[in-house]
Biopython code that builds the backbone (N, CA, C, O; Angstrom):
import numpy as np
from Bio.PDB.StructureBuilder import StructureBuilder

atoms = [
    (1, "MET", "N", (118.991, 66.253, 85.241)),
    (1, "MET", "CA", (117.602, 65.899, 85.130)),
    (1, "MET", "C", (116.741, 67.147, 85.358)),
    (1, "MET", "O", (117.008, 67.936, 86.265)),
    (2, "LEU", "N", (115.732, 67.313, 84.547)),
    (2, "LEU", "CA", (114.853, 68.473, 84.624)),
    (2, "LEU", "C", (113.778, 68.253, 85.681)),
    (2, "LEU", "O", (113.071, 67.245, 85.665)),
    (3, "GLU", "N", (113.667, 69.194, 86.585)),
    (3, "GLU", "CA", (112.671, 69.077, 87.643)),
    (3, "GLU", "C", (111.493, 69.995, 87.313)),
    (3, "GLU", "O", (111.684, 71.162, 86.970)),
    (4, "ILE", "N", (110.299, 69.469, 87.417)),
    (4, "ILE", "CA", (109.095, 70.249, 87.137)),
    (4, "ILE", "C", (108.539, 70.758, 88.461)),
    (4, "ILE", "O", (108.316, 69.989, 89.396)),
    (5, "THR", "N", (108.325, 72.037, 88.520)),
    (5, "THR", "CA", (107.732, 72.616, 89.725)),
    (5, "THR", "C", (106.390, 73.233, 89.358)),
    (5, "THR", "O", (106.203, 73.756, 88.259)),
    (6, "HIS", "N", (105.498, 73.160, 90.269)),
    (6, "HIS", "CA", (104.176, 73.754, 90.061)),
    (6, "HIS", "C", (104.105, 75.050, 90.843)),
    (6, "HIS", "O", (104.428, 75.102, 92.029)),
    (7, "ARG", "N", (103.675, 76.089, 90.155)),
    (7, "ARG", "CA", (103.546, 77.382, 90.828)),
    (7, "ARG", "C", (102.147, 77.515, 91.395)),
    (7, "ARG", "O", (101.152, 77.233, 90.727)),
    (8, "ARG", "N", (102.097, 77.939, 92.605)),
    (8, "ARG", "CA", (100.798, 78.227, 93.218)),
    (8, "ARG", "C", (100.336, 79.593, 92.749)),
    (8, "ARG", "O", (101.148, 80.498, 92.554)),
    (9, "PRO", "N", (99.024, 79.742, 92.566)),
    (9, "PRO", "CA", (98.539, 81.076, 92.194)),
    (9, "PRO", "C", (98.859, 82.086, 93.291)),
    (9, "PRO", "O", (98.788, 81.775, 94.479)),
    (10, "SER", "N", (99.201, 83.257, 92.887)),
    (10, "SER", "CA", (99.532, 84.309, 93.845)),
    (10, "SER", "C", (98.300, 84.703, 94.637)),
    (10, "SER", "O", (97.213, 84.838, 94.075)),
    (11, "SER", "N", (98.462, 84.887, 95.924)),
    (11, "SER", "CA", (97.339, 85.308, 96.758)),
    (11, "SER", "C", (96.999, 86.785, 96.514)),
    (11, "SER", "O", (95.937, 87.259, 96.917)),
    (12, "ARG", "N", (97.908, 87.501, 95.853)),
    (12, "ARG", "CA", (97.677, 88.920, 95.574)),
    (12, "ARG", "C", (97.081, 89.142, 94.192)),
    (12, "ARG", "O", (97.079, 90.262, 93.682)),
    (13, "ARG", "N", (96.578, 88.075, 93.589)),
    (13, "ARG", "CA", (96.000, 88.182, 92.264)),
    (13, "ARG", "C", (94.791, 89.110, 92.312)),
    (13, "ARG", "O", (93.948, 88.984, 93.200)),
    (14, "PRO", "N", (94.701, 90.040, 91.363)),
    (14, "PRO", "CA", (93.571, 90.973, 91.385)),
    (14, "PRO", "C", (92.239, 90.249, 91.203)),
    (14, "PRO", "O", (92.153, 89.228, 90.520)),
    (15, "ARG", "N", (91.218, 90.798, 91.825)),
    (15, "ARG", "CA", (89.886, 90.233, 91.683)),
    (15, "ARG", "C", (89.144, 90.974, 90.585)),
    (15, "ARG", "O", (89.363, 92.166, 90.367)),
    (16, "THR", "N", (88.276, 90.268, 89.906)),
    (16, "THR", "CA", (87.469, 90.853, 88.851)),
    (16, "THR", "C", (86.641, 92.004, 89.407)),
    (16, "THR", "O", (86.066, 91.898, 90.491)),
    (17, "ASN", "N", (86.583, 93.092, 88.668)),
    (17, "ASN", "CA", (85.794, 94.247, 89.080)),
    (17, "ASN", "C", (84.358, 94.058, 88.598)),
    (17, "ASN", "O", (83.966, 94.571, 87.549)),
    (18, "ARG", "N", (83.589, 93.317, 89.380)),
    (18, "ARG", "CA", (82.205, 93.001, 89.009)),
    (18, "ARG", "C", (81.326, 94.246, 88.946)),
    (18, "ARG", "O", (80.402, 94.313, 88.135)),
    (19, "LEU", "N", (81.607, 95.227, 89.793)),
    (19, "LEU", "CA", (80.818, 96.465, 89.756)),
    (19, "LEU", "C", (80.919, 97.136, 88.393)),
    (19, "LEU", "O", (79.917, 97.574, 87.829)),
    (20, "LEU", "N", (82.119, 97.210, 87.880)),
    (20, "LEU", "CA", (82.332, 97.828, 86.577)),
    (20, "LEU", "C", (81.639, 97.019, 85.483)),
    (20, "LEU", "O", (80.977, 97.590, 84.615)),
    (21, "ILE", "N", (81.783, 95.717, 85.518)),
    (21, "ILE", "CA", (81.158, 94.868, 84.505)),
    (21, "ILE", "C", (79.641, 95.012, 84.539)),
    (21, "ILE", "O", (79.003, 95.129, 83.493)),
    (22, "GLU", "N", (79.063, 95.003, 85.738)),
    (22, "GLU", "CA", (77.606, 95.140, 85.868)),
    (22, "GLU", "C", (77.113, 96.468, 85.318)),
    (22, "GLU", "O", (76.102, 96.512, 84.616)),
    (23, "HIS", "N", (77.818, 97.554, 85.631)),
    (23, "HIS", "CA", (77.408, 98.863, 85.119)),
    (23, "HIS", "C", (77.534, 98.920, 83.599)),
    (23, "HIS", "O", (76.684, 99.500, 82.923)),
    (24, "ARG", "N", (78.588, 98.322, 83.068)),
    (24, "ARG", "CA", (78.759, 98.305, 81.610)),
    (24, "ARG", "C", (77.637, 97.513, 80.952)),
    (24, "ARG", "O", (77.056, 97.957, 79.961)),
    (25, "LEU", "N", (77.333, 96.343, 81.502)),
    (25, "LEU", "CA", (76.266, 95.518, 80.929)),
    (25, "LEU", "C", (74.900, 96.192, 81.052)),
    (25, "LEU", "O", (74.088, 96.132, 80.130)),
    (26, "ASP", "N", (74.652, 96.834, 82.200)),
    (26, "ASP", "CA", (73.391, 97.565, 82.388)),
    (26, "ASP", "C", (73.232, 98.672, 81.348)),
    (26, "ASP", "O", (72.119, 98.990, 80.931)),
    (27, "ALA", "N", (74.353, 99.251, 80.937)),
    (27, "ALA", "CA", (74.320, 100.304, 79.919)),
    (27, "ALA", "C", (74.228, 99.714, 78.512)),
    (27, "ALA", "O", (74.090, 100.454, 77.538)),
    (28, "GLY", "N", (74.303, 98.381, 78.399)),
    (28, "GLY", "CA", (74.207, 97.730, 77.107)),
    (28, "GLY", "C", (75.436, 97.921, 76.237)),
    (28, "GLY", "O", (75.336, 97.986, 75.011)),
    (29, "LEU", "N", (76.598, 98.010, 76.875)),
    (29, "LEU", "CA", (77.839, 98.280, 76.152)),
    (29, "LEU", "C", (78.784, 97.091, 76.177)),
    (29, "LEU", "O", (78.805, 96.319, 77.135)),
    (30, "THR", "N", (79.562, 96.953, 75.117)),
    (30, "THR", "CA", (80.678, 96.011, 75.106)),
    (30, "THR", "C", (81.882, 96.758, 75.677)),
    (30, "THR", "O", (81.834, 97.981, 75.806)),
    (31, "PRO", "N", (82.960, 96.052, 76.020)),
    (31, "PRO", "CA", (84.153, 96.766, 76.477)),
    (31, "PRO", "C", (84.654, 97.794, 75.453)),
    (31, "PRO", "O", (85.094, 98.881, 75.827)),
    (32, "ASN", "N", (84.585, 97.451, 74.175)),
    (32, "ASN", "CA", (85.040, 98.398, 73.150)),
    (32, "ASN", "C", (84.104, 99.597, 73.012)),
    (32, "ASN", "O", (84.559, 100.713, 72.761)),
    (33, "ASP", "N", (82.791, 99.373, 73.175)),
    (33, "ASP", "CA", (81.848, 100.497, 73.150)),
    (33, "ASP", "C", (82.159, 101.468, 74.286)),
    (33, "ASP", "O", (82.199, 102.682, 74.086)),
    (34, "LEU", "N", (82.379, 100.916, 75.480)),
    (34, "LEU", "CA", (82.701, 101.745, 76.633)),
    (34, "LEU", "C", (84.009, 102.494, 76.409)),
    (34, "LEU", "O", (84.128, 103.670, 76.752)),
    (35, "ALA", "N", (84.977, 101.808, 75.835)),
    (35, "ALA", "CA", (86.271, 102.443, 75.556)),
    (35, "ALA", "C", (86.098, 103.628, 74.600)),
    (35, "ALA", "O", (86.696, 104.684, 74.805)),
    (36, "ARG", "N", (85.287, 103.453, 73.563)),
    (36, "ARG", "CA", (85.059, 104.559, 72.619)),
    (36, "ARG", "C", (84.415, 105.746, 73.331)),
    (36, "ARG", "O", (84.818, 106.891, 73.127)),
    (37, "ARG", "N", (83.413, 105.470, 74.167)),
    (37, "ARG", "CA", (82.754, 106.556, 74.904)),
    (37, "ARG", "C", (83.706, 107.275, 75.843)),
    (37, "ARG", "O", (83.630, 108.492, 76.012)),
    (38, "ALA", "N", (84.612, 106.503, 76.457)),
    (38, "ALA", "CA", (85.546, 107.060, 77.433)),
    (38, "ALA", "C", (86.799, 107.637, 76.774)),
    (38, "ALA", "O", (87.617, 108.271, 77.442)),
    (39, "VAL", "N", (86.948, 107.422, 75.483)),
    (39, "VAL", "CA", (88.115, 107.860, 74.707)),
    (39, "VAL", "C", (89.403, 107.277, 75.303)),
    (39, "VAL", "O", (90.389, 107.981, 75.524)),
    (40, "ILE", "N", (89.353, 105.977, 75.551)),
    (40, "ILE", "CA", (90.520, 105.217, 76.006)),
    (40, "ILE", "C", (90.548, 103.920, 75.199)),
    (40, "ILE", "O", (89.660, 103.681, 74.380)),
    (41, "SER", "N", (91.545, 103.095, 75.420)),
    (41, "SER", "CA", (91.639, 101.852, 74.653)),
    (41, "SER", "C", (90.756, 100.758, 75.263)),
    (41, "SER", "O", (90.463, 100.760, 76.458)),
    (42, "GLY", "N", (90.349, 99.837, 74.410)),
    (42, "GLY", "CA", (89.592, 98.681, 74.877)),
    (42, "GLY", "C", (90.405, 97.839, 75.834)),
    (42, "GLY", "O", (89.855, 97.234, 76.754)),
    (43, "ASN", "N", (91.724, 97.796, 75.624)),
    (43, "ASN", "CA", (92.594, 97.045, 76.542)),
    (43, "ASN", "C", (92.543, 97.617, 77.947)),
    (43, "ASN", "O", (92.613, 96.871, 78.923)),
    (44, "THR", "N", (92.422, 98.936, 78.061)),
    (44, "THR", "CA", (92.342, 99.573, 79.382)),
    (44, "THR", "C", (91.052, 99.175, 80.085)),
    (44, "THR", "O", (91.057, 98.876, 81.279)),
    (45, "VAL", "N", (89.951, 99.170, 79.347)),
    (45, "VAL", "CA", (88.665, 98.763, 79.935)),
    (45, "VAL", "C", (88.737, 97.305, 80.387)),
    (45, "VAL", "O", (88.317, 96.976, 81.496)),
    (46, "ARG", "N", (89.266, 96.436, 79.533)),
    (46, "ARG", "CA", (89.365, 95.022, 79.902)),
    (46, "ARG", "C", (90.288, 94.814, 81.099)),
    (46, "ARG", "O", (90.018, 93.964, 81.948)),
    (47, "ALA", "N", (91.367, 95.576, 81.174)),
    (47, "ALA", "CA", (92.265, 95.487, 82.333)),
    (47, "ALA", "C", (91.534, 95.912, 83.602)),
    (47, "ALA", "O", (91.662, 95.263, 84.640)),
    (48, "ALA", "N", (90.775, 96.990, 83.522)),
    (48, "ALA", "CA", (90.009, 97.465, 84.688)),
    (48, "ALA", "C", (88.999, 96.410, 85.121)),
    (48, "ALA", "O", (88.804, 96.192, 86.317)),
    (49, "GLU", "N", (88.357, 95.754, 84.162)),
    (49, "GLU", "CA", (87.385, 94.715, 84.497)),
    (49, "GLU", "C", (88.048, 93.494, 85.119)),
    (49, "GLU", "O", (87.448, 92.825, 85.961)),
    (50, "ARG", "N", (89.273, 93.198, 84.716)),
    (50, "ARG", "CA", (90.020, 92.078, 85.325)),
    (50, "ARG", "C", (90.440, 92.403, 86.750)),
    (50, "ARG", "O", (90.776, 91.503, 87.520)),
    (51, "GLY", "N", (90.422, 93.677, 87.103)),
    (51, "GLY", "CA", (90.849, 94.080, 88.436)),
    (51, "GLY", "C", (92.271, 94.594, 88.461)),
    (51, "GLY", "O", (92.815, 94.869, 89.531)),
    (52, "ASP", "N", (92.889, 94.728, 87.278)),
    (52, "ASP", "CA", (94.233, 95.294, 87.207)),
    (52, "ASP", "C", (94.146, 96.797, 87.490)),
    (52, "ASP", "O", (93.096, 97.418, 87.327)),
    (53, "TYR", "N", (95.266, 97.355, 87.914)),
    (53, "TYR", "CA", (95.320, 98.790, 88.178)),
    (53, "TYR", "C", (95.235, 99.560, 86.863)),
    (53, "TYR", "O", (95.925, 99.241, 85.894)),
    (54, "VAL", "N", (94.380, 100.572, 86.847)),
    (54, "VAL", "CA", (94.370, 101.538, 85.746)),
    (54, "VAL", "C", (94.510, 102.922, 86.364)),
    (54, "VAL", "O", (94.053, 103.160, 87.482)),
    (55, "ASP", "N", (95.133, 103.817, 85.644)),
    (55, "ASP", "CA", (95.429, 105.138, 86.190)),
    (55, "ASP", "C", (94.150, 105.905, 86.513)),
    (55, "ASP", "O", (93.096, 105.622, 85.942)),
    (56, "PRO", "N", (94.236, 106.873, 87.424)),
    (56, "PRO", "CA", (93.059, 107.643, 87.840)),
    (56, "PRO", "C", (92.342, 108.354, 86.693)),
    (56, "PRO", "O", (91.116, 108.466, 86.709)),
    (57, "ARG", "N", (93.091, 108.835, 85.698)),
    (57, "ARG", "CA", (92.441, 109.505, 84.566)),
    (57, "ARG", "C", (91.541, 108.528, 83.814)),
    (57, "ARG", "O", (90.427, 108.878, 83.423)),
    (58, "SER", "N", (92.020, 107.320, 83.616)),
    (58, "SER", "CA", (91.222, 106.299, 82.932)),
    (58, "SER", "C", (90.030, 105.878, 83.785)),
    (58, "SER", "O", (88.941, 105.648, 83.259)),
    (59, "GLN", "N", (90.229, 105.775, 85.096)),
    (59, "GLN", "CA", (89.113, 105.457, 85.989)),
    (59, "GLN", "C", (88.019, 106.508, 85.863)),
    (59, "GLN", "O", (86.839, 106.177, 85.746)),
    (60, "TYR", "N", (88.418, 107.774, 85.887)),
    (60, "TYR", "CA", (87.462, 108.869, 85.769)),
    (60, "TYR", "C", (86.751, 108.819, 84.415)),
    (60, "TYR", "O", (85.538, 109.017, 84.349)),
    (61, "ALA", "N", (87.492, 108.557, 83.338)),
    (61, "ALA", "CA", (86.904, 108.508, 81.998)),
    (61, "ALA", "C", (85.874, 107.383, 81.892)),
    (61, "ALA", "O", (84.806, 107.565, 81.307)),
    (62, "ILE", "N", (86.200, 106.223, 82.459)),
    (62, "ILE", "CA", (85.279, 105.087, 82.424)),
    (62, "ILE", "C", (84.009, 105.410, 83.214)),
    (62, "ILE", "O", (82.896, 105.203, 82.731)),
    (63, "ALA", "N", (84.189, 105.914, 84.419)),
    (63, "ALA", "CA", (83.034, 106.239, 85.259)),
    (63, "ALA", "C", (82.166, 107.315, 84.606)),
    (63, "ALA", "O", (80.939, 107.216, 84.622)),
    (64, "SER", "N", (82.789, 108.327, 84.039)),
    (64, "SER", "CA", (82.030, 109.400, 83.380)),
    (64, "SER", "C", (81.247, 108.862, 82.191)),
    (64, "SER", "O", (80.101, 109.256, 81.971)),
    (65, "ALA", "N", (81.854, 107.970, 81.428)),
    (65, "ALA", "CA", (81.174, 107.389, 80.275)),
    (65, "ALA", "C", (79.966, 106.555, 80.700)),
    (65, "ALA", "O", (78.998, 106.421, 79.951)),
    (66, "LEU", "N", (80.034, 105.995, 81.914)),
    (66, "LEU", "CA", (78.913, 105.221, 82.449)),
    (66, "LEU", "C", (77.906, 106.102, 83.189)),
    (66, "LEU", "O", (76.821, 105.645, 83.549)),
    (67, "GLY", "N", (78.267, 107.350, 83.410)),
    (67, "GLY", "CA", (77.366, 108.274, 84.105)),
    (67, "GLY", "C", (77.297, 108.052, 85.599)),
    (67, "GLY", "O", (76.272, 108.327, 86.222)),
    (68, "VAL", "N", (78.393, 107.548, 86.191)),
    (68, "VAL", "CA", (78.437, 107.329, 87.640)),
    (68, "VAL", "C", (79.693, 107.978, 88.203)),
    (68, "VAL", "O", (80.611, 108.332, 87.464)),
    (69, "ALA", "N", (79.719, 108.128, 89.524)),
    (69, "ALA", "CA", (80.911, 108.643, 90.186)),
    (69, "ALA", "C", (82.002, 107.577, 90.146)),
    (69, "ALA", "O", (81.711, 106.381, 90.164)),
    (70, "ARG", "N", (83.246, 108.013, 90.092)),
    (70, "ARG", "CA", (84.376, 107.078, 90.011)),
    (70, "ARG", "C", (84.354, 106.071, 91.149)),
    (70, "ARG", "O", (84.640, 104.894, 90.927)),
    (71, "VAL", "N", (84.025, 106.500, 92.357)),
    (71, "VAL", "CA", (84.058, 105.612, 93.522)),
    (71, "VAL", "C", (83.004, 104.504, 93.423)),
    (71, "VAL", "O", (83.114, 103.488, 94.110)),
    (72, "VAL", "N", (81.993, 104.687, 92.583)),
    (72, "VAL", "CA", (80.962, 103.655, 92.420)),
    (72, "VAL", "C", (81.547, 102.410, 91.752)),
    (72, "VAL", "O", (81.268, 101.292, 92.185)),
    (73, "VAL", "N", (82.346, 102.588, 90.716)),
    (73, "VAL", "CA", (82.906, 101.435, 89.998)),
    (73, "VAL", "C", (84.353, 101.141, 90.372)),
    (73, "VAL", "O", (84.888, 100.091, 90.018)),
    (74, "PHE", "N", (84.986, 102.065, 91.087)),
    (74, "PHE", "CA", (86.347, 101.865, 91.581)),
    (74, "PHE", "C", (86.384, 102.236, 93.061)),
    (74, "PHE", "O", (86.949, 103.269, 93.420)),
    (75, "PRO", "N", (85.778, 101.392, 93.945)),
    (75, "PRO", "CA", (85.762, 101.711, 95.379)),
    (75, "PRO", "C", (87.175, 101.844, 95.941)),
    (75, "PRO", "O", (88.117, 101.227, 95.443)),
    (76, "PHE", "N", (87.305, 102.654, 96.978)),
    (76, "PHE", "CA", (88.615, 102.918, 97.567)),
    (76, "PHE", "C", (89.326, 101.648, 98.000)),
    (76, "PHE", "O", (90.539, 101.532, 97.821)),
    (77, "GLU", "N", (88.584, 100.672, 98.578)),
    (77, "GLU", "CA", (89.226, 99.431, 99.030)),
    (77, "GLU", "C", (89.879, 98.720, 97.857)),
    (77, "GLU", "O", (90.983, 98.192, 97.986)),
    (78, "ARG", "N", (89.199, 98.702, 96.705)),
    (78, "ARG", "CA", (89.732, 98.028, 95.531)),
    (78, "ARG", "C", (90.975, 98.733, 95.014)),
    (78, "ARG", "O", (91.899, 98.087, 94.520)),
    (79, "GLN", "N", (91.003, 100.061, 95.126)),
    (79, "GLN", "CA", (92.156, 100.805, 94.657)),
    (79, "GLN", "C", (93.375, 100.489, 95.509)),
    (79, "GLN", "O", (94.489, 100.396, 94.994)),
    (80, "LYS", "N", (93.167, 100.320, 96.827)),
    (80, "LYS", "CA", (94.266, 99.964, 97.716)),
    (80, "LYS", "C", (94.814, 98.582, 97.376)),
    (80, "LYS", "O", (96.026, 98.367, 97.393)),
    (81, "GLU", "N", (93.894, 97.625, 97.061)),
    (81, "GLU", "CA", (94.305, 96.256, 96.728)),
    (81, "GLU", "C", (95.148, 96.249, 95.452)),
    (81, "GLU", "O", (96.131, 95.514, 95.356)),
    (82, "ALA", "N", (94.765, 97.057, 94.490)),
    (82, "ALA", "CA", (95.436, 97.048, 93.192)),
    (82, "ALA", "C", (96.802, 97.721, 93.245)),
    (82, "ALA", "O", (97.671, 97.427, 92.425)),
    (83, "ALA", "N", (96.992, 98.607, 94.189)),
    (83, "ALA", "CA", (98.262, 99.355, 94.267)),
    (83, "ALA", "C", (99.388, 98.531, 94.807)),
    (83, "ALA", "O", (100.510, 99.023, 94.929)),
]
sb = StructureBuilder()
sb.init_structure("model")
sb.init_model(0)
sb.init_chain("A")
sb.init_seg("    ")
for serial, (resi, resn, name, xyz) in enumerate(atoms, 1):
    if name == "N":
        sb.init_residue(resn, " ", resi, " ")
    sb.init_atom(name, np.array(xyz, "f"), 0.0, 1.0, " ", f" {name:<3s}", serial, name[0])
structure = sb.get_structure()
């Protein structure tokens, strides 16, 4: 007999990076627009906005494209959570 189990959501699930989304929206950009400016893929921008880990080079590229310091949109606490 097949048993159905329900999985609980992981407590370590990444949180949405609202700071990044707000800065992108304030700049009037879509994720793909930001990706073009940062010379990275749109998937990388969307992953960063979901709160997934993105490499430091991509973090720097995104922040530079928005005209802010990396720590503004990728605070140190968030980087520790994602690692």
